[in-house]
MARNUMI-530080 format. One line per 10 residues: number of its first residue (from 1); their letters; for each residue x, y, z of C-alpha. Coordinates in steps of 0.5 Angstrom, whole numbers, plus 500, padded with zeros to 3 digits. Example, Ala and Ser with C-alpha at 12.3 -4.5 7.8 and 13.67 -1.06 7.14 Angstrom:
<rs>
1	AS	525/491/516; 527/498/514
</rs>
This chain:
<rs>
1	MWCPHFKTQV	111/623/336; 110/618/330; 103/615/329; 103/609/324; 095/609/323; 095/617/321; 102/616/318; 104/623/321; 107/626/327; 102/627/333
11	VLNSDGFHHL	104/633/337; 105/634/344; 103/641/346; 101/645/352; 094/644/350; 094/637/352; 097/637/358; 093/643/360; 087/638/359; 090/633/364
21	QFSTRRERNK	089/638/369; 083/642/367; 076/640/364; 072/645/361; 069/648/367; 074/647/373; 080/644/375; 080/636/376; 081/634/383; 088/632/385
31	REQLLKFRLL	087/624/385; 084/625/377; 090/629/375; 095/624/378; 091/618/375; 092/622/368; 099/623/369; 101/616/371; 097/613/365; 101/618/360
41	PLALHIIRQL	106/613/358; 101/608/356; 098/613/352; 104/615/348; 105/607/347; 098/606/344; 099/612/340; 106/609/337; 103/602/336; 096/604/334
51	GTVQEYPKLL	093/599/328; 086/602/329; 081/607/331; 076/605/336; 072/612/337; 071/618/332; 066/624/333; 067/630/329; 063/636/332; 062/643/331
61	TPVGKARHGF	065/646/337; 066/653/340; 074/654/340; 078/660/343; 076/666/346; 070/671/345; 071/676/339; 066/681/339; 061/677/344; 062/671/339
71	IPMKDVEYWG	066/665/340; 068/662/333; 066/655/331; 070/650/328; 070/643/326; 074/639/331; 075/631/330; 077/627/336; 080/620/336; 079/615/341
81	LVAIVGQRQI	085/609/341; 083/604/346; 088/598/348; 090/593/354; 097/596/356; 102/596/361; 105/590/366; 098/590/369; 094/589/363; 089/595/364
91	KVRAVLRRVG	085/598/358; 086/605/357; 083/610/352; 088/615/349; 085/621/345; 087/625/340; 084/632/337; 085/636/331; 082/643/330; 080/645/323
101	TGNITFWSVM	085/643/319; 091/643/324; 095/638/327; 093/632/330; 095/633/337; 095/629/344; 089/631/348; 087/626/354; 088/619/357; 083/615/361
111	PYS	082/608/364; 077/605/359; 070/603/362
</rs>
């Protein structure tokens, strides 16, 4: 899907959908999973209509599976896009992620508090 802020396509792939169901440590509870999936259409709207980025951390993070006892480290960028959306006018954060020099991908969605 096209994101006007980045002037590029944002990739929707299985990594983002997996992250809606699981955190790094465990499976999210069913209530949290349902909330994230209900907010997904609002997140897609935010990405398509975005004008500015509200949050931007860049971290050196372990990514992938261990090789020879070590997990490779890569620069990972996250963008938090916050907007008030939907019929009920709720504040939602959509999160995009890029690992290294790869594509920008949808990573998560949550109520903003």
